[in-house]
GUKE-217661 format. One line per field, with one value per residue (C-alpha): x, y, z negated. Coordinates in nm, 4 decimals, decimal comma, always signed. Example, Ala and Ser with C-alpha at 12.3 -4.5 7.8 and 13.67 -1.06 7.14 Angstrom:
2
px	c(+1,2300 / +1,3670) .
py	c(-0,4500 / -0,1060) .
pz	c(-0,7800 / -0,7140) .
***
This chain:
452
px	c(+7,2182 / +7,1168 / +7,0904 / +6,7594 / +6,6100 / +6,7454 / +6,6789 / +6,2747 / +6,2669 / +6,4201 / +6,1834 / +5,8363 / +5,9162 / +5,9900 / +5,6076 / +5,4430 / +5,6107 / +5,4954 / +5,1853 / +5,1323 / +5,2740 / +4,9943 / +4,7493 / +4,7772 / +4,8450 / +4,4840 / +4,3167 / +4,5330 / +4,4250 / +4,1578 / +3,9185 / +4,0355 / +4,0436 / +3,6519 / +3,5974 / +3,8028 / +3,6383 / +3,3144 / +3,3569 / +3,4939 / +3,1432 / +2,9560 / +3,1519 / +3,0994 / +2,6915 / +2,6807 / +2,8447 / +2,5873 / +2,2666 / +2,4025 / +2,4409 / +2,0950 / +1,9515 / +2,1033 / +1,9145 / +1,5324 / +1,2682 / +1,2146 / +0,9630 / +1,1801 / +1,4025 / +1,1947 / +1,1135 / +1,4450 / +1,6107 / +1,3331 / +1,3369 / +1,7555 / +1,6937 / +1,4134 / +1,7425 / +2,0652 / +1,9027 / +2,3005 / +2,3078 / +2,0623 / +2,0363 / +1,8730 / +1,8253 / +1,7653 / +1,7289 / +1,9811 / +1,6831 / +1,7817 / +1,4456 / +1,4812 / +1,3218 / +1,4006 / +1,3313 / +1,0017 / +0,9298 / +1,2476 / +1,3424 / +1,6675 / +1,9728 / +2,3205 / +2,4368 / +2,2775 / +2,3564 / +2,6918 / +2,7264 / +2,5556 / +2,7996 / +2,8229 / +3,0934 / +2,8478 / +2,6226 / +2,9989 / +2,9029 / +3,0975 / +2,9424 / +3,1160 / +2,9125 / +2,9909 / +2,7853 / +2,7419 / +2,4483 / +2,3002 / +2,0514 / +1,7434 / +1,6299 / +1,3901 / +1,7570 / +1,7181 / +2,0892 / +1,9980 / +2,2419 / +2,2430 / +2,4294 / +2,4544 / +2,5697 / +2,6252 / +2,7222 / +2,9055 / +2,9236 / +3,2228 / +3,3359 / +3,4619 / +3,2514 / +3,4309 / +3,7470 / +3,5980 / +3,5826 / +3,9416 / +4,0148 / +3,8101 / +3,9417 / +4,2494 / +4,4570 / +4,2395 / +4,4232 / +4,7697 / +4,7663 / +4,6064 / +4,9409 / +5,1655 / +5,0696 / +5,0684 / +5,3572 / +5,5290 / +5,4243 / +5,5603 / +5,8859 / +5,9210 / +5,8250 / +6,0993 / +6,3470 / +6,3387 / +6,3891 / +6,6749 / +6,8351 / +6,8610 / +7,0807 / +7,3286 / +7,3054 / +7,3780 / +7,7078 / +7,8250 / +7,7082 / +7,9798 / +8,2347 / +8,2005 / +8,3352 / +8,5431 / +8,8139 / +8,8695 / +9,0437 / +8,9081 / +8,9484 / +8,5057 / +8,3635 / +8,1620 / +7,9194 / +7,6728 / +7,4196 / +7,2175 / +7,0982 / +7,1746 / +7,2042 / +7,4733 / +7,4513 / +7,5366 / +7,7768 / +7,9571 / +7,9214 / +8,1432 / +8,3846 / +8,3970 / +8,4983 / +8,6998 / +8,9378 / +8,8638 / +9,0340 / +9,3314 / +9,3642 / +9,4087 / +9,6174 / +9,7949 / +9,8642 / +9,9490 / +10,2916 / +10,3515 / +10,3844 / +10,5857 / +10,7917 / +10,8543 / +10,9505 / +11,2051 / +11,3514 / +11,3720 / +11,4887 / +11,7829 / +11,8405 / +11,9584 / +12,1516 / +12,3396 / +12,3976 / +12,5266 / +12,7289 / +12,8614 / +12,9363 / +13,1188 / +13,2821 / +13,4123 / +13,5343 / +13,6840 / +13,9455 / +14,0480 / +14,0836 / +14,4043 / +14,4862 / +14,5269 / +14,7914 / +14,9555 / +14,9791 / +15,1882 / +15,3913 / +15,5406 / +15,5635 / +15,7752 / +15,9978 / +15,9949 / +16,1736 / +16,3758 / +16,1425 / +16,2412 / +16,1228 / +16,0360 / +16,4146 / +16,3767 / +16,1771 / +16,3171 / +16,0619 / +15,8116 / +15,7426 / +15,6433 / +15,3647 / +15,2438 / +15,2302 / +15,0111 / +14,8597 / +14,7248 / +14,6750 / +14,4328 / +14,2571 / +14,2672 / +14,0763 / +13,8789 / +13,7611 / +13,6966 / +13,5064 / +13,2533 / +13,2552 / +13,1022 / +12,8844 / +12,7759 / +12,7233 / +12,4889 / +12,1978 / +12,3301 / +12,4034 / +11,9524 / +11,8006 / +12,0577 / +11,9712 / +11,6805 / +11,9010 / +11,9608 / +12,1638 / +12,2091 / +12,5410 / +12,7716 / +12,8798 / +13,1172 / +13,2963 / +13,2723 / +13,3664 / +13,6464 / +13,7608 / +13,7912 / +14,0021 / +14,2554 / +14,4359 / +14,3806 / +14,5047 / +14,8469 / +14,7942 / +14,7145 / +14,9997 / +15,2269 / +15,0242 / +14,8627 / +14,5109 / +14,4018 / +14,1574 / +13,8755 / +13,6455 / +13,3360 / +13,1574 / +12,8655 / +13,0037 / +12,6509 / +12,4922 / +12,3375 / +12,0876 / +11,9925 / +12,0923 / +12,2627 / +12,6798 / +12,8103 / +12,6826 / +12,7358 / +12,9649 / +13,0010 / +12,8599 / +13,0865 / +13,4862 / +13,3754 / +13,1975 / +13,5349 / +13,7540 / +13,5513 / +13,6387 / +14,0413 / +14,0680 / +13,9495 / +14,0516 / +14,3923 / +14,7120 / +14,6980 / +14,3428 / +14,0630 / +13,8473 / +13,5623 / +13,4312 / +13,0450 / +12,8084 / +12,5161 / +12,1667 / +12,1597 / +12,3772 / +12,7224 / +12,8466 / +13,1922 / +13,3069 / +13,6382 / +13,8326 / +13,8112 / +13,9114 / +13,6034 / +13,3422 / +13,0505 / +12,6875 / +12,5934 / +12,7566 / +12,6624 / +12,3785 / +12,5683 / +12,8251 / +12,5957 / +12,6530 / +12,9134 / +13,2178 / +13,2303 / +13,4406 / +13,5875 / +13,8844 / +13,8760 / +14,2497 / +14,4036 / +14,7292 / +14,6114 / +14,5160 / +14,1678 / +14,1130 / +14,0005 / +13,7231 / +13,4565 / +13,2253 / +13,2752 / +12,8823 / +12,7284 / +12,7393 / +12,7048 / +12,3628 / +12,2760 / +12,2940 / +12,1765 / +11,8633 / +11,7455 / +11,7744 / +11,5502 / +11,8886 / +11,8699 / +12,2086 / +12,1972 / +12,4770 / +12,5831 / +12,8923 / +12,9382 / +13,1564 / +13,2963 / +13,5712 / +13,3615 / +13,1926 / +12,9687 / +12,7734 / +12,5330 / +12,3793 / +12,1005 / +12,0162 / +11,7507) .
py	c(+9,9985 / +10,1651 / +9,9002 / +10,0824 / +9,9951 / +9,6727 / +9,5312 / +9,6567 / +9,5308 / +9,2243 / +9,2778 / +9,3593 / +8,9789 / +8,7911 / +8,8983 / +8,8505 / +8,4785 / +8,3827 / +8,5168 / +8,3608 / +8,0070 / +8,0854 / +8,0770 / +7,8123 / +7,5598 / +7,7322 / +7,6040 / +7,3190 / +7,1877 / +7,3179 / +7,0330 / +6,7875 / +6,9323 / +6,9778 / +6,6527 / +6,5223 / +6,7283 / +6,6924 / +6,2390 / +6,2698 / +6,4572 / +6,2593 / +5,8983 / +6,1033 / +6,1124 / +5,7157 / +5,5923 / +5,8378 / +5,6611 / +5,3346 / +5,4082 / +5,5139 / +5,2650 / +4,9615 / +4,7109 / +4,8726 / +4,7699 / +4,7701 / +5,0253 / +5,3108 / +5,2311 / +5,3268 / +5,6639 / +5,7190 / +5,6674 / +5,9010 / +6,1792 / +6,1625 / +6,1881 / +6,4713 / +6,6658 / +6,5865 / +6,4418 / +6,3879 / +6,0827 / +5,7395 / +5,4436 / +5,1449 / +4,8761 / +4,5123 / +4,1742 / +3,8313 / +3,7546 / +4,0280 / +4,2226 / +4,6232 / +4,7257 / +5,0949 / +5,3228 / +5,0547 / +5,2008 / +5,0413 / +4,7425 / +4,6980 / +4,6283 / +4,6480 / +4,7146 / +4,9642 / +5,1331 / +5,1084 / +5,1793 / +5,5975 / +5,7608 / +6,0960 / +6,2784 / +6,4062 / +6,6401 / +6,6733 / +6,4784 / +6,2814 / +5,9408 / +5,6716 / +5,3660 / +5,2386 / +4,9136 / +4,8365 / +4,5898 / +4,6163 / +4,3801 / +4,4640 / +4,4884 / +4,0660 / +4,0002 / +4,0335 / +4,1029 / +4,3793 / +4,5162 / +4,8878 / +5,0381 / +5,3697 / +5,6087 / +6,0048 / +6,1926 / +6,5133 / +6,8599 / +6,9248 / +7,2728 / +7,3182 / +7,6919 / +7,7859 / +7,7427 / +7,8952 / +8,2333 / +8,1479 / +8,1574 / +8,4629 / +8,6496 / +8,6051 / +8,8763 / +9,0847 / +8,9203 / +8,9213 / +9,2858 / +9,3578 / +9,1453 / +9,3575 / +9,6488 / +9,5807 / +9,4043 / +9,7041 / +9,9368 / +9,6855 / +9,6347 / +9,9881 / +10,0856 / +9,7453 / +9,9388 / +10,2761 / +10,1405 / +9,8849 / +10,1342 / +10,3969 / +10,2934 / +10,1998 / +10,5043 / +10,6724 / +10,4104 / +10,5285 / +10,9215 / +10,8703 / +10,6774 / +10,9579 / +11,2266 / +10,9649 / +11,0637 / +11,3731 / +11,2430 / +11,4310 / +11,3323 / +11,4196 / +11,1964 / +10,8486 / +10,6240 / +10,7203 / +10,3850 / +10,2866 / +9,9100 / +9,5970 / +9,3610 / +9,3199 / +9,7015 / +9,8064 / +9,6123 / +9,7503 / +10,0728 / +9,9499 / +9,8158 / +10,0720 / +10,3537 / +10,1146 / +10,0549 / +10,4724 / +10,5404 / +10,2832 / +10,4398 / +10,7926 / +10,6971 / +10,4495 / +10,8249 / +10,9755 / +10,7369 / +10,7764 / +11,1103 / +11,1050 / +10,8692 / +11,0176 / +11,3246 / +11,1274 / +11,0026 / +11,3218 / +11,5202 / +11,1409 / +11,2331 / +11,6045 / +11,4674 / +11,3133 / +11,5236 / +11,7754 / +11,5207 / +11,4499 / +11,8343 / +11,8482 / +11,5616 / +11,6742 / +11,9657 / +11,7363 / +11,5270 / +11,8012 / +12,0722 / +11,8483 / +11,6661 / +12,0417 / +12,1008 / +11,7140 / +11,7673 / +12,1005 / +11,9802 / +11,7059 / +11,9417 / +12,1578 / +11,8003 / +11,7552 / +12,0629 / +12,1755 / +12,4828 / +12,6776 / +12,4589 / +12,1151 / +12,0774 / +11,8690 / +11,5846 / +11,4046 / +11,6053 / +11,6313 / +11,3205 / +11,3079 / +11,5651 / +11,4088 / +11,0323 / +11,2352 / +11,3727 / +11,0519 / +10,8382 / +11,1614 / +11,1105 / +10,7474 / +10,7594 / +11,0695 / +10,7605 / +10,4661 / +10,6819 / +10,8279 / +10,4846 / +10,4132 / +10,6852 / +10,4883 / +10,1838 / +10,2828 / +10,1806 / +9,8621 / +9,8219 / +9,9032 / +9,6549 / +9,3685 / +9,5011 / +9,3418 / +8,9582 / +9,0674 / +8,8148 / +8,8741 / +9,0589 / +9,0655 / +9,4691 / +9,4521 / +9,2285 / +9,4666 / +9,7308 / +9,5569 / +9,4884 / +9,8187 / +9,9298 / +9,6920 / +9,9736 / +10,3078 / +10,0739 / +10,0822 / +10,4060 / +10,4522 / +10,2709 / +10,5443 / +10,7562 / +10,9536 / +10,9528 / +10,8741 / +10,6107 / +10,4486 / +10,1757 / +9,9856 / +9,7582 / +9,4283 / +9,2066 / +9,0435 / +9,3424 / +9,1655 / +9,3121 / +9,2484 / +9,4190 / +9,3790 / +9,3233 / +9,5431 / +9,8225 / +9,8396 / +9,7934 / +10,0657 / +10,2952 / +10,1579 / +10,2569 / +10,6132 / +10,7360 / +10,6186 / +10,7065 / +11,0354 / +11,0304 / +10,9768 / +11,2117 / +11,5001 / +11,4384 / +11,6585 / +11,4543 / +11,3769 / +11,3659 / +11,1504 / +10,9232 / +10,7201 / +10,4445 / +10,3167 / +10,0622 / +9,9167 / +9,8395 / +9,8423 / +10,2169 / +10,2749 / +10,6522 / +10,7851 / +11,1452 / +11,2774 / +11,5830 / +11,8327 / +12,1786 / +12,4955 / +12,3722 / +12,6586 / +12,4966 / +12,6876 / +12,4304 / +12,0957 / +12,0652 / +12,0721 / +11,8301 / +11,5284 / +11,7681 / +11,6110 / +11,8045 / +11,9491 / +11,9853 / +12,2012 / +12,2774 / +12,2885 / +12,2457 / +11,9805 / +11,9742 / +11,9213 / +11,6232 / +11,6941 / +11,7950 / +11,4620 / +11,3729 / +11,5278 / +11,2008 / +11,0420 / +11,1486 / +11,1316 / +10,8372 / +10,7363 / +11,0092 / +10,7527 / +10,4170 / +10,4916 / +10,5900 / +10,3594 / +10,1511 / +10,3815 / +10,4179 / +10,6667 / +10,9525 / +11,2158 / +11,4544 / +11,7110 / +11,9256 / +11,9757 / +12,3209 / +12,3301 / +12,1547 / +11,7970 / +11,5883 / +11,3207 / +11,1022 / +10,8111 / +10,5715 / +10,3889 / +10,0416 / +9,9725) .
pz	c(-7,2356 / -7,5033 / -7,9029 / -7,9310 / -7,6089 / -7,6195 / -7,9029 / -7,8550 / -7,5257 / -7,6594 / -7,9607 / -7,6891 / -7,4360 / -7,7182 / -7,8797 / -7,5807 / -7,4643 / -7,8529 / -7,8085 / -7,4050 / -7,5665 / -7,9142 / -7,6748 / -7,4243 / -7,7049 / -7,8005 / -7,4725 / -7,4972 / -7,8964 / -7,9526 / -7,7365 / -7,8901 / -8,2208 / -8,1798 / -8,0644 / -8,3788 / -8,6951 / -8,5052 / -8,5153 / -8,8476 / -8,9737 / -8,7803 / -8,9015 / -9,2771 / -9,1570 / -9,0574 / -9,3507 / -9,5886 / -9,3775 / -9,4175 / -9,8059 / -9,8183 / -9,6282 / -9,7285 / -10,0209 / -9,9004 / -9,7445 / -9,3634 / -9,3521 / -9,6137 / -9,3521 / -9,0653 / -9,2528 / -9,4153 / -8,9557 / -8,8094 / -9,0462 / -8,9723 / -8,6222 / -8,6072 / -8,8420 / -8,5919 / -8,2916 / -8,1427 / -8,3803 / -8,2932 / -8,4259 / -8,3538 / -8,6496 / -8,5855 / -8,6481 / -8,6103 / -8,3484 / -8,1538 / -8,2198 / -8,2659 / -8,6035 / -8,5169 / -8,3202 / -8,2050 / -7,9125 / -7,6982 / -7,6919 / -7,7773 / -7,5176 / -7,5780 / -7,2492 / -7,1293 / -7,4237 / -7,3582 / -7,0499 / -7,0911 / -6,8925 / -6,9848 / -6,8540 / -6,5805 / -6,8206 / -6,9967 / -7,3778 / -7,5349 / -7,7312 / -7,9152 / -8,1128 / -8,4512 / -8,5983 / -8,9434 / -9,0885 / -9,3862 / -9,5793 / -9,7536 / -10,0258 / -9,9247 / -9,8785 / -9,4668 / -9,2912 / -8,9643 / -8,7747 / -8,7395 / -8,4368 / -8,4667 / -8,1715 / -8,1338 / -7,8204 / -7,8599 / -7,6263 / -7,4216 / -7,5307 / -7,1873 / -7,2022 / -7,5110 / -7,2576 / -6,9709 / -7,2079 / -7,3137 / -7,0005 / -6,9024 / -7,1677 / -7,1298 / -6,9409 / -7,2494 / -7,4630 / -7,3479 / -7,2366 / -7,6613 / -7,7655 / -7,5195 / -7,6149 / -8,0194 / -7,9657 / -7,7737 / -8,1140 / -8,3064 / -8,1190 / -8,0765 / -8,5029 / -8,6047 / -8,3267 / -8,4580 / -8,7849 / -8,7067 / -8,5301 / -8,7295 / -8,9425 / -8,6857 / -8,4748 / -8,8333 / -8,8834 / -8,5397 / -8,5961 / -8,9249 / -8,6858 / -8,4381 / -8,6897 / -8,8528 / -8,5350 / -8,6702 / -8,9364 / -9,1524 / -9,5756 / -9,7183 / -9,4365 / -9,5952 / -9,4234 / -9,7210 / -9,5607 / -9,7823 / -9,9098 / -9,9624 / -9,6642 / -9,3583 / -9,1894 / -9,5718 / -9,6657 / -9,3219 / -9,4247 / -9,7405 / -9,5085 / -9,2910 / -9,5592 / -9,7070 / -9,3596 / -9,2415 / -9,6351 / -9,5725 / -9,2633 / -9,4129 / -9,6664 / -9,4168 / -9,1974 / -9,4982 / -9,6271 / -9,2326 / -9,2194 / -9,5479 / -9,4238 / -9,1010 / -9,3597 / -9,5547 / -9,1809 / -9,0264 / -9,3270 / -9,3226 / -8,9512 / -9,0858 / -9,3992 / -9,0963 / -8,9034 / -9,1333 / -9,3151 / -9,0167 / -8,9487 / -9,2342 / -9,2658 / -8,8737 / -9,0696 / -9,3758 / -9,0770 / -8,8551 / -9,0759 / -9,2697 / -8,9375 / -8,7106 / -9,0188 / -8,9757 / -8,6484 / -8,6675 / -8,9489 / -8,6719 / -8,4226 / -8,5492 / -8,7549 / -8,3272 / -8,2290 / -8,5513 / -8,6043 / -8,9487 / -9,3029 / -9,0784 / -8,9896 / -9,3291 / -9,2315 / -9,5353 / -9,6842 / -9,5060 / -9,3967 / -9,7463 / -9,6696 / -9,3620 / -9,6075 / -9,8475 / -9,5757 / -9,4601 / -9,7380 / -9,8262 / -9,4727 / -9,5294 / -9,8716 / -9,7272 / -9,3728 / -9,6790 / -9,8745 / -9,5451 / -9,3670 / -9,7379 / -9,6701 / -9,3233 / -9,4402 / -9,7349 / -9,4929 / -9,4545 / -9,8371 / -9,8623 / -9,5947 / -9,8298 / -10,1442 / -10,2412 / -10,2478 / -10,6255 / -10,8219 / -11,1888 / -11,2217 / -11,5957 / -11,6036 / -11,8587 / -11,6014 / -11,3118 / -11,5585 / -11,6834 / -11,3084 / -11,2303 / -11,5103 / -11,4578 / -11,2859 / -11,4692 / -11,8416 / -11,6838 / -11,7177 / -12,0219 / -12,0859 / -11,9947 / -12,1673 / -11,8032 / -12,0574 / -12,3606 / -12,2388 / -12,5506 / -12,3695 / -12,6141 / -12,3127 / -12,4766 / -12,3382 / -12,3232 / -12,1201 / -11,7817 / -11,4553 / -11,2193 / -10,8415 / -10,5922 / -10,6900 / -10,3674 / -10,4894 / -10,8981 / -10,8093 / -10,5684 / -10,7947 / -11,0887 / -10,8864 / -10,8115 / -11,1471 / -11,3142 / -11,0029 / -11,0708 / -11,4261 / -11,4207 / -11,1363 / -11,2517 / -11,6442 / -11,6937 / -11,7442 / -12,1581 / -12,2270 / -12,2970 / -12,0793 / -12,2722 / -12,1078 / -12,2835 / -12,1421 / -12,4654 / -12,3190 / -11,9238 / -12,0032 / -11,8408 / -11,9774 / -11,9152 / -12,0679 / -12,0388 / -12,0706 / -11,7763 / -11,7201 / -11,7155 / -11,5100 / -11,4791 / -11,5110 / -11,2291 / -11,0420 / -11,1991 / -10,9652 / -10,6959 / -10,7311 / -10,5931 / -10,2849 / -9,9803 / -10,0161 / -10,2352 / -10,4635 / -10,7957 / -10,7137 / -10,3260 / -10,2543 / -10,1638 / -10,2682 / -10,6147 / -10,7683 / -10,8590 / -10,4775 / -10,4347 / -10,1090 / -10,2536 / -10,2439 / -10,5306 / -10,6681 / -10,3264 / -10,2937 / -10,6215 / -10,6064 / -10,3419 / -10,4382 / -10,7943 / -10,5496 / -10,3211 / -10,6550 / -10,8816 / -11,1417 / -11,3657 / -11,3723 / -11,6139 / -11,6646 / -11,9180 / -11,9918 / -12,3138 / -12,3874 / -12,0357 / -12,1227 / -12,1325 / -11,8469 / -11,9396 / -11,7019 / -11,7866 / -11,5223 / -11,6447 / -11,4764 / -11,5493) .
***
């Protein structure tokens, strides 16, 4: 059943029942109320008459009561002295039992008696008996019963009209809300429940608008997240494909060397030499696998990156520099260090340590023999500068791509795995750290990690 129909039927039924109840109450209470008001009126009239005749002479009393009888014959007075001698009316012998035994039920009259005592101007005490008769309004009841069907019909018609108008007005805005919410299923951005008013329906419309906007924003965010997930999955797929290639090529070469040594083919008879070559290849592959594992563990680190602690950056850098200091002492590098010992940040220790390790490793790996590596820490910024071979400015953007190297050869010192800066970028993005790279005169490489 539609809301308008339901509202109309409920309202009409309520109006009809209320009207019926009011008519029933009127039928029952009207006679009682009529008698009550008439009794009060008669009692007041008696009090007024007693006030007028008290202290008067007998003749004045008779004259006044005669006029009162002519004015209102429903109110009868009887005046007698202490010997029960009736003074008024003088044509009736007073007998109290006759007056009190009047049964007017057959005449549809209601009678009551009021006894009062007055004193004449001569000091004589007189008993005054006032009897008033009130006609029952049975005729009015009969009329009301005859009119009852017409009154109910009129109430039904007027109630139905009022219910129709009320239902139409009360459901108008609700129907408008229904139409708007139906349109909202299309998830369009130009839809709004514009319902006026200051009542609960207008508040409902406002809440629907807020809920709809939140719903649209959530859908937009979900689409963005889905897009990010798709991009991440594509990146993982590309990464694993490149990783497979990076692992397969040297392993194939090493397999050929081992086969040559086993079958004493040509130069591979010199096993001592080529065992060292195989050892070097295995070490490179171990480093590559370790970096691949570091990349694949980024999601795990991201899930626990909320576990933050206060970290002394200088302490982590010093720990990473222990090995490189030995190389500096041997003259392979010129190392300059300027660290703020009081530089602390809030972060995940594993992630910060991983970034520092890869940045330093990249700097020392690509610094030629005897050249300079400068490390500075100040104001939450790690600045690493190193001399390097000439770098093409156009290739700077590619430095953060996986498996990219300045020199693709593996047998050189600068070969590396091509994953160091890629890992740095991934960790920095997860923690909202900023990375800046500059190349000066094509021979000085500078990377700045802002941990703020």
